[in-house]
Steps between C-alpha positions, in 0.01 A plus 500: 500500500632467852700767681844462656584786736867538601559678830863564595423645842795735543445676167123500542502646854833681559340758732466235770848354472744768608719242676593345162812617317461664158700219335231250597233707321718490190537121530121470517450712188761307306354165605144589396612659172689179414191297586267719292717462189479122525132470596365709211657258250292212639180674618258478205210410729596711802487873574827599671443778755780660703457707816760776529531822697491831315860572611644220285544465125279264303626255242230570246405210275195444281350221707564645847257697717639706788307579817671808639498539878551825691438657842130492416479159333649176632488169319213368715279773346579362154446135594143576608419567134598150385306175522692243711371214283657655189817637661819351645760689700878461480627664819869579552575641845774492766482307827612813692255598775265222391405683178468193276274300730291806593434605140444137396229467767328825397482400133400141581215628717368686193457166323784524247721207407862587580766335287717424802571221741226456760460735796622247755841481326513877444443545873764243602768634266443865592720440805850349489449341842168338408649385166786319672274357772262365235778355281651318797156365594446346155856367484655724234868604515532862609721738692411542868467807719618572852196505724672527839776763533611354834623190313672682215862416411655839575802447275319426172413743223133597498245620245214727608205556262154654523247225567303656215690693236525625145808373316822509705407814689635524859704178497809510721800270538664515844829361622365366828234525773648819644458684168144366492422648841614842380285479187189390690505834686470687168237311299123534536356219286412132565804291408635149456853393603698222334856372500683617189552210260764516227391342175361555152177701515240509226136491402268273305211616282233230493153477343233302686163398357264216589753310715763524226816706494747628245839614624563801277835649600785442744653837592804608697482799734746787468569612856677811631626547857570855617596526865220328690252518209452202269293550187398310190585743220420277205451153363661282233205338323597141425811532716428178692390276211765242593288416806168466311454130580549571873251785483244293310515235772446772763207658312336159448515440876358847568220434250417175679503644853344844444166545324354829383777655288395665176691684229846643535669434836853602598713295742819644652748222574851449639746212463634394840728196535408365154125528569248761383281668761208738459551852636157641420207463261341785303173394330502785246689648206858609566736732313672197344199463268642773277809291416326171422432565131858604423645208696265219393317630192148605410358157579561578870294821514233351271456216748461740794253718306292198404467390863364841606271518197337172598658249263577163656616286207872499573748225573758488776822571317842651542554818301875504421711800597617713205736719702535635854368854547610738774229722651582789735244609760 
């Protein structure tokens, strides 16, 4: 039997991630626990192994093995005991501080097959600036950023975000350039500046395998603005189904122009002047995974499990929405 090791970085190595809010640890635990429940139903020929720190609870199931990390044992110590030819790694990690691409490289150098998009894409999409630059280069519709402050329209509303970030942490909405100047004196992280665009904001969950794609869900963001802070506080799974045909056209173009995607990929999008534009791309699991089964049915999570367990005999098909599901972050 082959081994599938699941590493959700934040809950495997919390001692190194003090800059992350506690709520994000909880999101990681919930996401992996949802994934475990679905994988064990389909994993007759695969050993499911989960890496988790000793500080977090384990969802004990008959067919699950836990590798428990601590101050003395990190997950690299455990990986050394497994044969790369018999083991695949499902890595879930944030882009913050380059964590995803750094850990990807370390595991890849050990000879393991990672069930993720290729390193080149991971590297590009770890930065919002490089994501937008790349998307513009290949001719895909996307939001732009302000590269030259001397040419900024000083009267327009502005969004400031970390160039690399976890969730909607440290995102600010500012009335004008003068508010921006005040904020820039207070922050100490690499950032990206954009004009604020009003429009419907959402996300797409998409599966990629062997140059094929399946658009899984069309979700609507739940956004909260408090003072200068703007934050995504939840998602309505299936909340943008009315635009599915538009999204499928967009994903088909992405699939044609970008090679190297694998597995579950999340696209944040915004509708501006009747057109959909990409905000950012996250080639990994997102919290919305936990609402897919309730919104679309068991066939949805079975399909995702089968992809990660190595099955390839599926057809491109639309899985109809049963009901919209609201998820709070």
